[in-house]
GUVEX-988173 format. One line per field, with one value per residue: residue in one letter; residue number from 1; z, x, y of N, C-alpha, C in turn. Coordinates in nm, 3 decimals. Atoms other than C-alpha are relative to their C-alpha. Layout:
residu = c(A ...) .
num = c(NUM ...) .
n_z = c(Z ...) .
n_x = c(X ...) .
n_y = c(Y ...) .
ca_z = c(Z ...) .
ca_x = c(X ...) .
ca_y = c(Y ...) .
c_z = c(Z ...) .
c_x = c(X ...) .
c_y = c(Y ...) .
END
This chain:
residu = c(M I R K N G E Y K I D I R K E M R G G K G E V T I E H L W A P Q D E L K A K T R L F A R L T L K P G C S I G F H T H D Q E E E V F Y L V Q G T A E A D D N G T K V K L R A G D T I L T G G G S G H S I E N I G T E N L V I M A V I A S Y) .
num = c(1 2 3 4 5 6 7 8 9 10 11 12 13 14 15 16 17 18 19 20 21 22 23 24 25 26 27 28 29 30 31 32 33 34 35 36 37 38 39 40 41 42 43 44 45 46 47 48 49 50 51 52 53 54 55 56 57 58 59 60 61 62 63 64 65 66 67 68 69 70 71 72 73 74 75 76 77 78 79 80 81 82 83 84 85 86 87 88 89 90 91 92 93 94 95 96 97 98 99 100 101 102 103 104 105 106 107 108 109 110 111 112 113 114 115 116) .
n_z = c(-0.092 -0.090 -0.079 -0.095 -0.032 -0.088 0.054 0.126 0.006 -0.011 0.037 -0.030 0.097 -0.035 0.114 0.115 0.130 -0.022 -0.087 -0.136 -0.109 0.021 0.046 -0.042 0.104 -0.044 0.121 -0.026 0.074 0.071 0.145 0.054 -0.091 -0.040 0.104 0.131 0.098 0.015 -0.107 -0.065 -0.138 -0.058 -0.135 -0.075 -0.029 -0.107 -0.007 -0.112 0.043 0.055 0.081 0.140 0.102 0.102 0.136 0.079 0.112 0.018 0.142 0.021 -0.118 -0.060 -0.146 -0.055 -0.142 -0.060 -0.133 -0.104 -0.115 0.003 0.099 0.075 0.123 0.102 0.128 0.103 0.126 0.010 -0.056 -0.143 -0.044 -0.137 -0.006 -0.132 -0.007 0.099 0.132 0.065 0.107 0.092 0.073 0.084 0.138 0.004 -0.085 -0.132 -0.115 -0.134 -0.099 -0.129 -0.108 -0.044 -0.112 -0.137 -0.033 0.100 0.132 0.029 0.142 0.063 0.125 0.090 0.125 0.097 0.121 0.127) .
n_x = c(-0.109 -0.020 -0.124 0.013 -0.118 -0.090 -0.023 -0.073 -0.143 -0.072 -0.141 -0.064 -0.107 -0.093 -0.051 0.073 -0.032 -0.096 0.058 -0.051 0.075 0.072 0.138 0.075 0.094 0.100 0.058 0.141 0.031 -0.118 0.013 0.002 0.062 0.134 0.050 -0.015 -0.034 -0.144 -0.034 -0.127 0.003 0.115 -0.053 -0.003 -0.137 -0.014 -0.132 -0.014 -0.052 -0.135 -0.026 0.038 -0.022 -0.079 0.051 -0.002 0.093 0.094 0.014 0.098 0.085 0.038 0.013 0.085 -0.011 0.106 -0.046 0.102 -0.036 -0.131 -0.042 -0.113 -0.048 -0.017 -0.062 0.083 -0.075 -0.079 0.073 0.022 0.131 0.038 0.125 0.061 0.101 0.107 -0.060 -0.041 -0.099 -0.003 -0.127 -0.009 -0.042 -0.140 -0.021 -0.053 0.044 -0.051 0.086 -0.066 0.082 -0.055 0.082 -0.037 0.069 -0.024 0.061 0.064 0.035 0.049 -0.076 0.038 -0.077 0.067 -0.080 0.071) .
n_y = c(0.020 -0.114 -0.001 -0.110 -0.079 0.072 0.134 -0.014 0.029 -0.127 -0.010 -0.129 -0.023 -0.108 -0.077 0.055 -0.060 -0.107 -0.102 -0.016 0.064 0.125 0.001 0.118 0.041 0.097 0.060 0.026 0.122 0.050 0.020 0.135 0.096 -0.044 -0.091 0.063 -0.104 -0.024 -0.092 0.032 -0.048 -0.067 -0.010 -0.125 -0.037 -0.099 -0.062 -0.092 -0.129 0.000 0.120 -0.016 0.102 -0.068 -0.011 0.123 -0.005 0.110 0.032 0.107 0.007 -0.128 -0.001 -0.104 -0.032 -0.081 -0.039 0.016 -0.084 -0.063 -0.098 0.055 -0.062 0.103 -0.036 0.062 0.000 -0.122 -0.113 0.018 -0.050 0.032 0.076 0.020 0.105 -0.015 -0.016 0.124 -0.013 0.113 0.006 0.119 -0.017 -0.040 -0.117 0.032 -0.079 0.026 -0.065 -0.020 -0.054 -0.129 -0.045 0.038 0.125 0.104 -0.008 0.128 0.002 0.122 0.015 0.109 0.010 0.085 0.021 0.007) .
ca_z = c(4.080 4.377 4.541 4.853 4.950 5.119 4.910 4.622 4.521 4.610 4.446 4.564 4.290 4.381 4.139 3.891 3.533 3.667 3.903 4.267 4.577 4.579 4.404 4.565 4.302 4.408 4.125 4.122 3.858 3.689 3.312 3.116 3.430 3.530 3.258 2.913 2.727 2.602 2.930 3.076 3.398 3.604 3.934 4.203 4.233 4.545 4.548 4.869 4.853 4.639 4.468 4.092 3.794 3.538 3.175 2.955 2.630 2.537 2.192 2.069 2.393 2.586 2.953 3.133 3.468 3.674 3.980 4.282 4.544 4.557 4.336 4.060 3.791 3.475 3.166 2.881 2.590 2.665 2.802 3.181 3.348 3.706 3.783 4.076 4.192 3.920 3.633 3.383 3.133 2.829 2.678 2.385 2.025 2.100 2.318 2.663 3.010 3.366 3.690 4.023 4.354 4.422 4.707 5.081 5.079 4.899 4.526 4.442 4.076 3.903 3.609 3.311 3.029 2.728 2.426 2.060) .
ca_x = c(8.768 8.830 9.156 9.151 9.392 9.696 9.682 9.894 10.237 10.485 10.818 11.053 11.275 11.580 11.685 11.418 11.524 11.805 11.580 11.636 11.535 11.282 10.954 10.706 10.510 10.189 10.088 9.708 9.673 9.936 9.978 9.924 9.825 9.524 9.490 9.430 9.467 9.812 9.908 10.259 10.172 9.868 9.991 9.986 10.320 10.427 10.721 10.829 10.924 11.235 11.209 11.176 11.152 11.418 11.356 11.271 11.084 10.789 10.806 10.522 10.334 10.164 10.192 9.923 9.992 9.696 9.804 9.600 9.788 10.072 10.259 10.502 10.723 10.703 10.921 10.680 10.916 11.128 10.857 10.860 10.522 10.394 10.119 9.881 9.629 9.367 9.609 9.712 9.994 10.004 10.336 10.386 10.487 10.857 10.808 10.963 10.888 11.011 10.840 10.961 10.783 10.839 10.588 10.596 10.363 10.386 10.318 10.070 10.018 9.800 10.004 9.899 10.128 9.943 10.121 10.023) .
ca_y = c(11.404 11.631 11.725 11.941 12.215 12.063 11.743 11.874 11.749 12.025 12.110 12.382 12.522 12.727 13.001 12.888 12.960 13.178 13.374 13.469 13.273 12.993 12.919 12.681 12.488 12.316 12.081 12.089 11.818 11.601 11.630 11.306 11.110 11.321 11.588 11.445 11.778 11.882 12.042 12.059 12.242 12.335 12.473 12.738 12.917 13.106 13.348 13.520 13.890 13.942 13.602 13.562 13.331 13.423 13.512 13.214 13.148 12.928 12.768 12.545 12.618 12.897 12.986 13.183 13.349 13.475 13.674 13.571 13.773 14.023 14.267 14.172 14.313 14.106 14.120 14.049 13.975 14.283 14.513 14.554 14.600 14.610 14.357 14.316 14.057 14.003 14.072 13.807 13.752 13.522 13.413 13.175 13.123 13.174 13.484 13.505 13.634 13.660 13.762 13.898 13.958 14.329 14.350 14.285 13.983 13.650 13.655 13.378 13.285 13.028 12.893 12.683 12.568 12.428 12.278 12.299) .
c_z = c(0.081 0.073 0.090 0.025 0.103 -0.049 -0.128 0.015 -0.004 -0.041 0.044 -0.094 0.044 -0.128 -0.132 -0.127 0.014 0.088 0.138 0.099 -0.041 -0.053 0.049 -0.106 0.058 -0.126 0.029 -0.066 -0.082 -0.150 -0.038 0.093 0.031 -0.104 -0.136 -0.110 -0.004 0.097 0.065 0.146 0.032 0.148 0.061 0.039 0.111 0.004 0.117 -0.052 -0.046 -0.087 -0.142 -0.078 -0.113 -0.138 -0.075 -0.109 -0.001 -0.150 -0.013 0.124 0.045 0.150 0.039 0.148 0.038 0.141 0.099 0.114 -0.026 -0.114 -0.068 -0.106 -0.097 -0.119 -0.104 -0.135 -0.023 0.053 0.147 0.042 0.144 -0.001 0.145 -0.007 -0.097 -0.141 -0.054 -0.110 -0.080 -0.079 -0.081 -0.138 -0.015 0.080 0.137 0.108 0.124 0.096 0.133 0.099 0.050 0.119 0.134 0.046 -0.107 -0.130 -0.030 -0.143 -0.036 -0.135 -0.077 -0.122 -0.087 -0.126 -0.122 -0.108) .
c_x = c(0.019 0.132 -0.010 0.133 0.085 0.033 0.084 0.145 0.073 0.145 0.049 0.118 0.084 0.051 -0.062 0.027 0.093 -0.051 0.064 -0.088 -0.068 -0.141 -0.063 -0.105 -0.092 -0.070 -0.144 -0.047 0.122 -0.028 0.016 -0.068 -0.145 -0.064 0.026 0.033 0.151 0.043 0.130 0.001 -0.136 0.029 -0.022 0.145 0.001 0.145 0.000 0.054 0.146 0.033 -0.052 0.017 0.070 -0.063 0.018 -0.108 -0.091 -0.023 -0.092 -0.086 -0.033 -0.005 -0.085 0.030 -0.122 0.044 -0.115 0.024 0.136 0.021 0.126 0.047 0.026 0.074 -0.077 0.070 0.072 -0.069 -0.027 -0.129 -0.024 -0.137 -0.046 -0.101 -0.114 0.053 0.044 0.101 -0.002 0.130 0.003 0.052 0.143 0.031 0.048 -0.055 0.080 -0.095 0.073 -0.101 0.065 -0.078 0.053 -0.071 0.034 -0.073 -0.054 -0.055 -0.060 0.068 -0.048 0.091 -0.071 0.085 -0.089 0.093) .
c_y = c(0.128 -0.017 0.124 0.068 -0.076 -0.140 0.002 -0.044 0.134 -0.018 0.137 0.013 0.119 0.064 -0.050 0.081 0.120 0.112 0.001 -0.076 -0.129 0.025 -0.131 -0.029 -0.107 -0.051 -0.041 -0.128 -0.039 -0.016 -0.147 -0.100 0.038 0.093 -0.063 0.101 0.018 0.109 -0.045 0.039 0.059 0.009 0.137 0.024 0.104 0.047 0.096 0.133 -0.011 -0.120 0.021 -0.128 0.073 -0.006 -0.132 0.010 -0.123 -0.019 -0.121 -0.025 0.142 -0.016 0.120 0.012 0.083 0.031 -0.002 0.097 0.063 0.098 -0.051 0.098 -0.114 0.060 -0.079 0.018 0.133 0.124 -0.028 0.068 -0.044 -0.067 -0.014 -0.115 0.032 0.020 -0.135 0.030 -0.130 0.007 -0.129 0.033 0.049 0.124 -0.044 0.091 -0.036 0.071 0.005 0.057 0.128 0.056 -0.048 -0.127 -0.104 0.032 -0.139 0.007 -0.135 -0.006 -0.122 0.007 -0.102 -0.009 0.000 -0.049) .
END
């Protein structure tokens, strides 16, 4: 199955998980309908400068962020770290995270949430 850029279902979330501004979520594949693995999300996230996703936990699942573009500050279960394109973060097993675009260009993240 092939899906081309621009054909994705798009959601815009305001103040996602208590964060600032908006997050654009492009759902690359739909869990259960298209993905048979225990996946809750497979998407490209875009945060404009100053926007963020607030701190939240992942219990009985893991979320992987891969930064495609931009600069971010992430809270990795209480430890703040600066991330750039090419960096990745894994959160799961009851741990939490948040992420904020601290750069001047859009922050683009590939995100996958897998359940166990």
